[in-house]
N, C-alpha and C positions, 0 to 999 in steps of 0.2 A: 523237494516237492516241486513239481512243475506248475508254473503260473498259467491259469486258463487263458486261452487265446483272446477271449472276450475282454479280459482285463488289460491286455497289451495293446490292442488296436487303438483305443482312444488316446493313449500316451503317444503312440507312433504318429497318429494323425496330428496331434498338437505340435509335435516336434517338426513335422513337415511344414505346418502352417508357420511356425516360428522361423524356419529357414527361408520360406517364401517371402516373409516380411523383411527379413534381413537382406535378401537379394533385390528387393524392390527399390526403385529410385528414392533417394533420401531428400526430404524437404530441406535439410541442412545444406544440400548441394544445389538446390533449385532456386532460381530467381523469384519463384512464387512465395518464398519465405517473407518477402517484403510486404506482401499483402497481409500476412499474419501480423507483422509489426503495425500496419495501419489499423487493424482490428484491435490490437492490444492498446494502442494509443487512444482510439475512440472509446473503448470501454472504460479506461481510466478517466477520460474527460467526463463521461456520463456519471461515473461513480462519484467523482468529486463535485460535480454540479448538484447531484442529489444530496450529498453529504453537507454541502455548504448552503443549501437553500434556506435552512432554518436561520442561519446566521444573518442572511440578508433580510429575511422576512421578520425576524424577531422584534426590531424596533417598531414595526407596524402592528404586529400581533399583540405587543404589550399593552396597547391601548384597549383592544377588545377583550383581552383575557386577564388584564391587571397583573402583568408579569414584572417583577423587580429584576435588578441586575443579578441578584443571587439566583432567582428562579430561572432566568435565561441561562446562567452558567450551568445550573443543574441539567437543564434540557440539552444544552450542547454537550455536556459531559456524558449524558445517558447513552449516546451513540456507542461509546467505547466500553460500557459496562459489560456487555456480552461480546461485542466485537473483539475485545482483547482476549478473553478466555476462549473464544472460538478459533483463534489463530492456529494453535497447535493441532486441534482436531481437523481444521480446514486444510492445513498443509498435509496432514496424513491422508485425508480423503483424496486430495489431488494426486498424491503419489500412488495411492491405491486404485482409484477409479478413473483417473485421467483428467486432462485439462478441459476438454470440450464439454463433457457432461457436467462436471462440478461447476464450472463457470456459468453455464447456461441456467442451471437451477438457481444458483445464487442471484443471478441477474434478474430473473423473473420475479423472485420473491422480493428483492429490495425495491424494484421499480413500482410494484403495486403498493408496497408499504409507503413509499414516498408519496404516491398519489393520494392515499388514504389520509395523509396528514392534513390535507385540505378539508377533511370532514370532521376533524377533531374539534371538540367544544370545551375541553377542560384540560387543566394542567396534567392530570393523571393520564388522560388519553394520549397526550403528546409525549409523555415519558415512555409509555408502552410502545408507541410507534417508532420513537427514536431507538429504543432498544432493539426492536425487530429489524429496523433498517441496518443497524450494526451487525446483527446476526447474518443477514443476507450478504453484506459486503465483505464479510470475513474471508471469503474465498479469493478476492481479487488479487492481492499481492502474491500469495503462495502460487496461484495458478499462473500468473504472469512470469514469475521467476522460474517456474518449472518449464514453461514454454520456451524461455530463452535458453535454458540448459538443454532442452530436447532438440530444438530446431534451428539454432543459430551457432555459427562457428565461434570458437573460443576467442579469436582475435576481434570479433565483432561485438562481444557482449557489453562492453562499456558504452559504445555508441547506441546499441539497441536498447539497453536499459535506460539510457539518457533520453531517448526519443519517447518511449512509452511513459516515462515519468513526466515529460513535458505535458502529457495529457492531463495529469493531476493539476498542473499550474494553469493550463488553458481552461480546464473545467472550473477552477476557482475564479479565474478572471471572467469567464463567460457568465457564470451565475451572478457574480457581483454587478457586472455591467448591465446585463439583460434584466436581472432582477430589479435593480434600481429603476430602470426605465419602465418595466412592467408594473411594479408596485405603485408607481406614481400615477398610474392610470386605471389599474384594475385591482380586485381584491386579492389578499394573500391566499384565500381559499382556492380561487381559480389558478393562481400561480403554482401551487403544489400539484393540482390535478393535471395541468398541461405538462409541466416539466417531468412529472412521474410517468405518464403514459406514452408520450411521443417517442422517447428513446428506445422503446421495445422493438422498433424496426431493426435494431442492430443484431438481434438474434438470428435473423434469416441468413445473412452472409456468414456469420460466425459458424453456424451449424453446418452449412453447406461446405464451407472451405475445409474445416478440420475433419469433417466426415470422410474426406478423401485421404487424409494423412494419419489419422489416429484410429487404429483398428483394434477392437477387443480380441483377445485370444480365443481360439475355438472352444477351449474348455477351461473354465476357471478352476477346475478341480485338479488340473495337471500339476504335478510337482516336478521341480528340477528343470523346467524350461525357461525360467526367468532368473533375474538376479535376486539376491536376497533383499529382504525388506523388514524393517523393524515393526513389531506390533505397536499399537497406539501407546500402551503403557510403557513399553520400552523406549518409545520416542521421547517421552517426558524425561527420561534419565539422561538425555543428551545435555540437559542444562548443567550436569555435573562437570562437563568438559569446560576447561578454562576458556578456550576460544569461543565456544558457543555462549558462555556466560558474558564474555566481553561483547559479543555481537548484541546480545539481549540488553545489556546495560547501556552500551553506547547508543543504540537506536532509541532507547527510552529517552535519553537526553535530546537527541535530534528531534524526535517526534513531539516531545513536550513543547519545544519552542515553535515547531511547525503548527501545532494545534492552537497555540496562542494566536498565531497569525490567521489561520484558516477560520477560526471561530470568533475571534474578537476584533480583527482589523476593521470590519464595517462598523461594529458597535462602538469601538474605541474612537473612530473618526466622528461619529455622530454624538456620542455621549461624552467623550473626553475632550474632543476638539471642536465640537459644535458645527460640524460640516452639515451642509444641506443634503437632502437625498441625492441631488444631481452630483454634487461634489463627492459624496460618498461613493457613488457609482463609478466615478472616474478614478479617484485616488485609492480605492480599495481593489481595483482591477488592474490598473496599469503596472503596479510593481511586480506582478507575476509575469509580465511579458519579458523583461530582461532576464528574470530568473529562469524562464523556460529556455531562452537561448543559451544561457550559461550552463545549464544542465547538459545540453547536447555537446557544447564545446568541451566541457569537463570530461564527458565520456570519450570523446574523440581524442583528447589529449592523453588520457590514461591509457587508451588502447595503443596510441602511437608510441608511448614510452615503453610499454610492455613489448611491442613488436621490435623495438630497438635493443632488447635484451635486458631491460631493467627488471628487477625483482617485482613481480606483480603485487604481492601483498604489501610491500613497502611503498610502491607507487600509489596504490589506492588508499592506504592508511595516511600517507602524507597529504594527499588532496582532501581527505576527510578533515584532518586537523586544521588545514588552512581555511577550509570552509566554515568550520565551527567557530574558529577564532574571529573571522569576519562577522559571523552571526551575532557575536556579542555586542555589536553596535545597537542592538535593540535596547540596551541599557540607557545610553544617552538619549535615544529617541524619546523616551518617556520623560526626560528631564528638561529638554529645551523648551523655551517659551514660544518660539516661532513655529507656526503650523507647517510651513513648507520645508523647513529644516528637518522637522520630525518625519515628514513623508520621505525625504531623501534618505535619511538614516535608516528608516524602515525598509526602503527599497534596496539599499546596499546590504543590509542584514539578510534580507531574503535572498539576494544574489549569492551571499556567502553560503547559505544553506543549499543553494543550487549547485555550488562547487562540490559539496559533500554528497548530494543526493544520489547520483548514479553509482558512486563508489561504495556507498553503504550496502547496496545490493550486489554489486559485482564482487565485492570483497567476500561476501557470504558464498557466492558461487565459486570463488577462487580457493577457499579453504575447505569446502565440503565436497565429498564425492557426489556424483550426479543423482544417485538413487535416494539421497536424503535432502536434496536441495529444497524441495517443497516443504519438508518437515522443519528444517532449520530456518527457512524463510518465515514459516509460521511462528516459530519461537521468536525470531527477530521482531516481527510485527506485533507479537504479543507484548514484548517489552515496550515497543513504541507506543502501543495503545494503552498501556498502563499510564504512560505520560498523557495520553489522550483523555483518560478518565480524570486525572488530577488537574491538568492545565486549564481547561475551560471553567471548571467549578472553582478552583482556587483563585484564578484571575478575577472572576466575578466577585467572589467573596472579599478579596483584598481591596478591590475597587470600591465595594460597598462600605467596608469598614473604614478605610483611610480616605475615601473620597478622591482617590487618585489612582491612576494606572501605573505610576512610576515604580512603586515597590514591587508590583507584580512583574514588571519588566526586569528589575534588578535580579529577582529570583530566577527568571529565565536565563540570565547571563551566568549565574552560578551553576545552574544545571548543565549548561553547555560546557563549562570547564570540567565538570565531572565526566561528561561524555568523551571529551578529548583524552583524558587520562585512561579511560576504559579502552578506547580504540587502540591507543598506542602500546599500552603495557600488558593487556590481557590477551589480545588476539595474536597468536603466533603459530600454533601447531595445526597441521592438517587434521580435519575431522573425518575420520574413517569409521564407518559403522562396525566393521569387523574388529577394529581395534578397541571399540568401546563396549561391545556386547559379546558374550560367549557365542561361538559359531553355532552351537546347537540351538540357541534361542532365536536365531534369525529365521523368519518365515520366508517361504517362497513367495515371490511377488505375484499377486493376483490382479495386477492392474492392467494397464493397456500397453500395447506395443506402439512404438512410434516409428514412422518412416520419413 
């Protein structure tokens, strides 16, 4: 039976469009890709400034809203309740609908949610807004990881990942320093409104820039013009893969300790070490600066070793283990009597996490084929943010019950050792979608083309 011409023409047109996009100049080969890196860095800075705003404001809010350490811990943990479980669907949405659109929508939603925190008058309202903030920010890491896979060359990804991850640390440092200064002079309500709305200006260059390089296909109904892609439910099955589970568990350990720092460092210095607001602003922000530099250096070092012929997986896993081992210095930091010794130990511990940070993401890119990088990055961040659920709440609870942060820091060290074992022994095989799912179950990709 002959297929009617009207049914053939749309398919042929889509194929011609796909060929035209393939022939177009690639952002991966253009110097303009460094503008994309600047945008990714800035977005991460803003995301972590919004995420960390409550940690800075909490000691001041506690007086108005009668918040205990346990209540503050629950509020800090609430961010990750939905954020964690949104990671896999967010990664799937990035792979399916593209980086530009998904990041834009998430950014708008979380910025307004952050601003609305300044209008909250109850513990319940704050919990709801923290949950919503987490839902909006779920897209940030999967989208950033997919952007690196799409538009940067393989030999650059350690450095590129390191640079945009420094945005995380600069965001934490900026909100701690500026927040301490702002809150000493103005109300916490105004603090959330200003920090929530001003960063929306980032959307204009983001949408204009990627609008030139990420183009939707002419017909989403076309089959056979793109690479295969797993459905959402099939993406969940990737956790059965040993390497994917190792990524999940290892990043759980990394992020557990990272969230202890990001959410409890300001509170620990004020409540556990009796620092003044000015001292808190300095000593809760400065430790992130050497960490940021070390992240970039670690990414450059790993890329250099790979270019010299070293096995990429082994290089990145080794640097992760070294970093997590140094991170264990959080344990003695909670035990020493001298305040400045504790600050130095915490700074070195953070720097160890900085050695590991870019390699946790580039290892995922190294073991996964490109079409599922966003999805597996979502699984990775899902594991990390299960740690994000537990770490703030458990740290606050332990500090309340024992009247000390030292036991909570010991637990953080134990978790890091578990993460070291997961990264070294579980992650080995290449994660290939065709090798995990029956070929007939892989759907055609209805996402975006990249140039």
